N, C-alpha and C positions, 0 to 999 in steps of 0.2 A: 374793754369798753373804751370808746373814744367819743369826744364831742365832734359832731359833724355839722356842716352847714350845706344844705341841699337846696337848690333853686328849681322852681317849676320851669317848664318850657317857656311860658310867657315872661318870666323874670329874666331868664337867660337872653331872650330876644331883646328885652328892654335895656339890658346891660351891655349889649353888643354895640360895636361901632362899625358901621352906622346902626342905629336902632332898627330892630326888626319887630314891628308891632304885630300883634296877633289880630286876626279877623274878628269882627264883632260876634260875640257869642261863642267863639272858638278859642277862648283864652283872653280875648280883649273885651272891654266893656260894651254892653249893648242894652237897649231899653227892653224891659221885661213886659210880657203880656200875660194876663191871667184869664183862664177860661174855666167856668164852673158848669158842672152837669149834675142834675138831681133827678133821681127816679123817686117819684113821690110815694109810691107804694110798690114794693117788690111783690111779684106774683106769688101767692101761696101755692104750694105744690109744684113749683118750677123744678124741672128735672135737670140732671147733669147735662151739660153742653148748652143750656139756655144762655142767651147773651143779653147784656145790658150795655147799650152804647151811651157813654157818658159825655164825652167831649170830642169835638172835631178840630184838628190842627193841620197846618200845611205840612206836606210831606218833607219839605226841606227845613223845617224849624229845628231848633235845638232845645230839647226838653231838659229843664233844670231841676224841677221838683214836682212831685205828685203827692197829694194828700187824699186819703179815702176815709169815709166815715159811714157808719151804718147803725140803724136801730136794731135791736135784737130780733133775729129772724127765727129763733128756736132751733134751727138746724141749718147746716150748709156751710160751704167754703167757696171762695171766689178767686179766680186767677185774674190778674189785670194785665192786659197786653194791648196789642195793636192789630186793628183790622182795616181793610180798605173801606173807605167811606161808601155809604149806600145812597149816594146822591145822583147816580147815573153816569158818573165820570169814569175815567180809566180804572179798570179792574173792579168796578163796582158790582157787587152781587148782594142779593137778599136771600137768606140771612148773610151776615157779613163774613168775608173770607179773611183768615189770618194772614198777616204780612210776615213773610220770611219763615225760616225753619222754626225758630223759637218764639215767634211773635205772640203766642197765646199767653205766655208767662214772662214777657219781656221785662215787666216792672215788678210784679208780685205773683206769688203762687200760694195757693191754699190759705188765703186770709179768712180767718174764722168769722162767721156771721152769727154765731150763737149768743153773743152778748153785745149789748150796745157799745159802740166805740165812738169817741170823739175824733176829730180830725187827726189821723195818724199818717206820718210821712212814710210812703211805701215806694219811693223812687227806685230803690234797688233792693227791695226785700227778697227778691228771688235770686239775687246774685248775678243776674244777667245784664243789668244796666249800670255798669261800673262808671266811675268818675270820668274815665277817658271817653266813654260814649256820650257823655253829656256835652262834649265839645264838637260832636259830629252832627251833620244833618241827620234827621231822624231816619230817612230811608237807608242811609249807610249804617247807622247804629243797629238797625233791624236786620242787617246782613244782606241787603239787596246790592246788586252791582251797578245799578243806575237809578236815577230818580224817575219814578213813574209819573211824577207831576200830580197835581190835584191835592187831595186831602186824605188823611188817615183818621180813624176814630180810635180813641182810647176806650177800650171795651172790657167789661168784666164778663167772664165766662164761668159758669158754675162748675166746680170740680166735685162738689157734693151737693145733693138736692136741698132746696129750701122746702121743708115739709109743711110748715105752718107759718109762712112769712106774712108779708103785708106791711112791713115797716119801710121807712125811707132809707135810701142809700145815696150818697153824694161823693163827687170827686172834683178836686180842683187841680189844675195843671198850670205851672209857670213855665213859660218858654220864651225864646227869642227867635226872631226871623233870621 
């Protein structure tokens, strides 16, 4: 066992001569924005693959944190991921189309809706949105090879049906441009 002193990429750059500052939101400081989305009443008897679009963010933002909360729905689980916006812009479709190969569970998978939950941080509860991805533009973190422009929606997709729902669900996202 040894005592080690490890520096992050941003600290290595700040210790360099000349200083190599990290870009805003990509290891360097940046102003945060918060967006909240609330579904006031989840549809009772919503089947698997039903979608709940919570928040819209720019395709090039860097998502830092996501919190999800829900009233008890009696049954059901939800994946939280990324879809193209349904605003008529690039790649827009209704119902929403998932962004990238693993976009449906980019942030969270199979979050239980069976019991009421207060705001719970789910940024990487699926294991797909690791710390390094929080420093990338969202389109790149989602596995795309170029920025399609426009907006993405942070969307919940049911992995198990809500049989007797009706309760509120909410999501808050913190991001930088």
